[in-house]
C-alpha positions as CSV (number, residue, x, y, z in Angstrom):
1,M,0.0,0.0,0.0
2,P,1.5,3.4,-1.0
3,D,1.9,6.2,1.5
4,A,-1.2,8.4,1.7
5,L,0.5,11.7,1.0
6,V,4.1,12.3,-0.2
7,V,5.7,15.7,-0.7
8,R,9.1,15.6,-2.3
9,G,11.6,18.5,-2.8
10,V,8.9,21.2,-2.8
11,T,10.2,24.7,-3.2
12,A,7.5,27.4,-3.5
13,G,6.7,31.0,-2.6
14,Y,5.0,34.2,-3.9
15,G,6.6,36.0,-6.8
16,S,10.4,36.1,-6.3
17,S,10.1,35.4,-2.5
18,R,10.8,31.7,-1.6
19,V,8.8,30.5,1.4
20,L,9.5,26.8,1.2
21,R,12.8,25.3,0.4
22,D,13.2,21.6,-0.7
23,V,10.5,20.3,1.7
24,D,10.0,16.5,2.1
25,L,7.1,15.1,4.0
26,T,5.2,11.8,4.2
27,V,1.9,10.9,5.7
28,R,1.6,7.1,6.2
29,S,-1.7,5.5,5.3
30,G,-4.1,5.6,8.3
31,A,-1.8,7.9,10.3
32,I,-2.2,11.4,11.8
33,T,0.9,13.5,11.1
34,C,1.4,17.0,12.3
35,L,3.4,19.8,10.7
36,L,4.5,22.2,13.4
37,G,6.0,25.6,13.2
38,A,5.7,29.2,14.3
39,N,3.7,31.8,12.5
40,G,5.4,32.4,9.2
41,A,7.3,29.1,9.1
42,G,5.6,28.1,5.8
43,K,2.8,25.7,7.0
44,T,0.0,27.5,5.2
45,T,2.1,27.8,2.0
46,L,2.7,24.0,2.0
47,V,-1.0,23.3,2.5
48,R,-1.8,25.5,-0.4
49,V,0.8,23.8,-2.6
50,V,-0.6,20.4,-1.8
51,S,-4.2,21.5,-2.4
52,G,-3.3,23.0,-5.8
53,L,-3.8,26.7,-4.8
54,I,-0.1,27.5,-5.3
55,T,2.2,26.0,-8.1
56,P,5.6,25.1,-6.7
57,V,8.9,26.1,-8.3
58,A,10.2,22.6,-7.9
59,G,9.1,19.3,-6.4
60,G,6.1,17.0,-6.5
61,V,3.1,15.8,-4.6
62,T,1.4,12.4,-4.7
63,V,-1.8,11.1,-3.0
64,D,-2.1,7.3,-2.8
65,G,0.7,7.1,-5.4
66,A,-1.0,9.3,-7.9
67,A,1.1,12.4,-9.0
68,L,-0.8,15.6,-8.6
69,L,1.7,18.2,-9.8
70,G,0.1,20.6,-12.3
71,T,-3.4,19.4,-11.6
72,P,-6.2,21.8,-10.4
73,P,-7.8,21.7,-6.9
74,W,-10.9,19.9,-8.1
75,H,-8.9,17.1,-9.6
76,R,-7.1,16.7,-6.3
77,V,-10.4,16.3,-4.5
78,R,-11.4,13.6,-6.9
79,A,-8.0,11.9,-6.3
80,G,-8.8,11.6,-2.6
81,L,-7.6,14.9,-1.0
82,G,-9.8,16.8,1.3
83,T,-8.7,20.2,2.7
84,S,-10.0,22.4,5.5
85,L,-8.3,25.8,5.1
86,Q,-7.4,28.2,7.9
87,E,-10.4,30.3,6.9
88,N,-13.6,28.4,7.6
89,I,-15.2,27.8,4.2
90,V,-18.9,27.6,4.9
91,F,-22.0,29.1,3.5
92,P,-23.1,31.4,6.3
93,G,-26.6,32.1,5.0
94,V,-27.9,28.5,5.0
95,S,-28.2,25.8,7.6
96,V,-25.7,23.2,8.8
97,R,-27.6,20.5,6.9
98,Q,-27.7,22.6,3.7
99,N,-24.0,23.2,3.9
100,L,-23.4,19.4,4.1
101,L,-25.7,18.8,1.1
102,L,-24.0,21.5,-0.9
103,A,-20.6,19.9,-0.1
104,G,-21.9,16.7,-1.6
105,R,-23.5,18.2,-4.7
106,G,-21.6,15.8,-6.9
107,L,-23.6,12.9,-5.4
108,R,-27.1,11.7,-6.1
109,R,-29.8,13.1,-3.8
110,R,-30.1,9.9,-1.7
111,A,-26.4,9.5,-1.4
112,R,-26.0,13.2,-0.3
113,N,-28.6,12.8,2.4
114,E,-27.0,9.6,3.6
115,R,-23.6,11.1,3.7
116,A,-24.8,14.2,5.6
117,A,-26.3,11.8,8.2
118,E,-23.0,10.0,8.5
119,L,-21.1,13.2,9.1
120,L,-23.6,14.4,11.7
121,D,-22.9,11.1,13.5
122,L,-19.2,11.9,13.4
123,F,-19.8,15.4,14.7
124,P,-22.6,15.2,17.3
125,A,-22.1,18.8,18.2
126,L,-23.4,19.7,14.7
127,A,-26.3,17.3,14.9
128,G,-27.8,19.5,17.6
129,R,-27.4,22.6,15.4
130,V,-28.5,21.0,12.1
131,D,-31.1,23.6,11.3
132,V,-29.1,26.6,12.5
133,R,-27.6,29.0,9.9
134,A,-23.8,28.4,9.6
135,G,-23.2,32.1,10.1
136,A,-24.8,31.9,13.6
137,L,-22.5,29.1,14.7
138,S,-19.6,29.7,17.1
139,G,-16.1,29.7,15.6
140,G,-15.4,26.2,16.8
141,E,-18.7,24.9,15.4
142,Q,-17.9,26.6,12.1
143,R,-14.5,24.8,12.1
144,M,-16.2,21.5,12.7
145,L,-18.6,22.2,9.9
146,S,-15.7,23.1,7.6
147,V,-14.0,19.8,8.4
148,A,-17.2,17.8,7.9
149,M,-17.7,19.5,4.5
150,A,-14.1,18.5,3.5
151,L,-14.9,14.9,4.5
152,T,-18.1,14.7,2.4
153,P,-16.4,13.2,-0.7
154,R,-14.8,10.5,1.5
155,P,-11.2,11.6,1.0
156,T,-8.4,9.2,1.8
157,V,-6.3,12.2,3.0
158,L,-7.6,15.1,5.1
159,M,-5.4,18.1,5.4
160,L,-6.1,20.9,7.9
161,D,-4.5,24.3,8.3
162,E,-4.5,25.6,11.8
163,P,-7.8,24.1,13.0
164,S,-7.2,25.4,16.6
165,I,-6.7,29.1,15.6
166,G,-8.8,31.5,17.6
167,L,-10.6,28.8,19.6
168,S,-10.9,28.2,23.3
169,P,-8.9,25.4,24.9
170,V,-12.1,23.4,25.5
171,M,-13.1,23.7,21.8
172,V,-9.6,22.8,20.7
173,E,-9.8,19.6,22.8
174,T,-13.2,18.8,21.3
175,I,-12.1,19.3,17.7
176,F,-8.9,17.3,18.1
177,D,-10.8,14.5,19.8
178,R,-13.1,14.5,16.8
179,L,-10.2,14.3,14.4
180,R,-8.8,11.3,16.2
181,H,-12.3,9.7,16.1
182,V,-12.6,10.4,12.3
183,R,-9.3,8.6,11.7
184,D,-10.2,5.7,14.0
185,A,-13.7,5.4,12.5
186,T,-12.9,5.8,8.8
187,G,-9.2,5.2,8.4
188,T,-8.7,8.6,6.9
189,S,-5.1,9.8,6.9
190,I,-4.7,13.3,8.3
191,L,-2.1,16.0,7.9
192,L,-2.5,18.6,10.6
193,A,-0.6,21.9,10.1
194,E,-0.6,23.5,13.6
195,Q,1.0,26.1,15.9
196,N,-0.5,24.5,19.0
197,A,2.2,21.9,19.2
198,M,1.2,20.1,22.3
199,A,-2.5,19.6,21.2
200,A,-1.3,18.4,17.8
201,L,1.3,16.0,19.1
202,A,-1.1,14.5,21.5
203,I,-3.2,12.9,18.6
204,S,-0.4,12.4,16.1
205,E,1.9,9.4,15.4
206,E,4.6,11.4,13.5
207,A,5.6,15.1,13.4
208,Y,7.6,17.4,11.3
209,V,8.9,20.8,12.4
210,L,9.1,23.6,9.8
211,R,11.3,26.6,10.4
212,S,12.0,29.4,7.9
213,G,10.6,27.2,5.1
214,S,12.7,24.1,5.8
215,V,12.1,20.9,7.7
216,V,14.4,21.0,10.7
217,A,13.1,17.9,12.5
218,H,11.1,14.7,11.8
219,R,10.4,12.3,14.6
220,P,7.7,10.2,16.3
221,A,5.3,12.6,18.0
222,A,5.9,10.9,21.4
223,E,9.6,11.9,21.2
224,L,8.9,15.5,20.3
225,R,6.5,15.9,23.2
226,T,9.5,15.4,25.5
227,S,12.2,17.1,23.4
228,E,13.1,20.5,24.8
229,Q,15.5,21.0,21.9
230,V,12.9,20.6,19.3
231,M,10.2,22.5,21.2
232,A,12.6,25.4,21.3
233,L,12.5,25.5,17.5
234,L,8.8,26.4,17.4
């Protein structure tokens, strides 16, 4: 079985500014892997390269062994990549249920309804708010909805950019618990780009540390939780 997500030699940036430099990263099938780094380290740029929003200067990306370099974002979704960006991408004027149905618009009506029901089972906090407009949800609830929408096409790899940003510690714990549950229940591989190192490490098997656009550490998450040297790099 191929690795779920492989990034090799990625160099990318904006205009003449290089943000990422020769980045290698692997997410094993069925694993949660976190990408850690301070603000400005390049985490969001890497997420955007993998999702197809930025074209790298060099390097490649594969999902389940399929090369994605040069393909548009919609193609990557069909290839098995789901992405929840730092900005919660929801439709604020319609209900939670309607957001999930819109995310599954490529499915037949019955399949859309069934998938929405499955996702509400995975995110019970949303099930109690199913008829509430997305714009009236709390920031944490919107984040959960954004993740649920990214899961609608049943991706093999789910990639999240700073899911804890701006949330209370209680909501961070809730969302990270749900992410672990999603992996355990569905086998979805997860790449978690995060500043909140301790929360991310607590649910991950492997971790990468990004600093100034380069990977400066790659270790089992359990080792990084006790490594003062690596934590000092964040």
